[in-house]
C-alpha angles and dihedrals in degrees: 000000000000096000094160092054092048094049093045091051092048093049090051088051091048093050093050095044095047088052093049092046092050091051095047099036098039095126099038120054111282091186093096092049093048091048088052091053091049092050088054090070100077089041091053093048092048092049091048090049093052092047091049089051090052089054102258115149119180116207115243123232088253091056091049093052098049115064119226121255093231126078115286118245109238115208123195089230095056093074093230111126110211115229121244090252091061095048120083118223113256118252113270117261133186090272097045104036117104094020096249112104095177118125118249113271120239117241113266120252117235 
């Protein structure tokens, strides 16, 4: 369980949200809003724990920046069109083997 990562992400969230709440709720009491942000910590950690137990693993920014050594999986929905060098030829079938897809010619009449 990446507790350090979860806590670090939550602390970054708290710092940003407290700054935003202090700016927007300067005149009215921001104490309740800041208390709500602080209460979100245990909830965030519990939710992260449950998701990790269910098998969810979010990729870190470091993982997203460095490409994997293995071949990339190209999906049709990704919009990337694989080049012809990346694609393997399909297995030959009755229709594609031999390269000639012309029908057999009938014997000529004499």
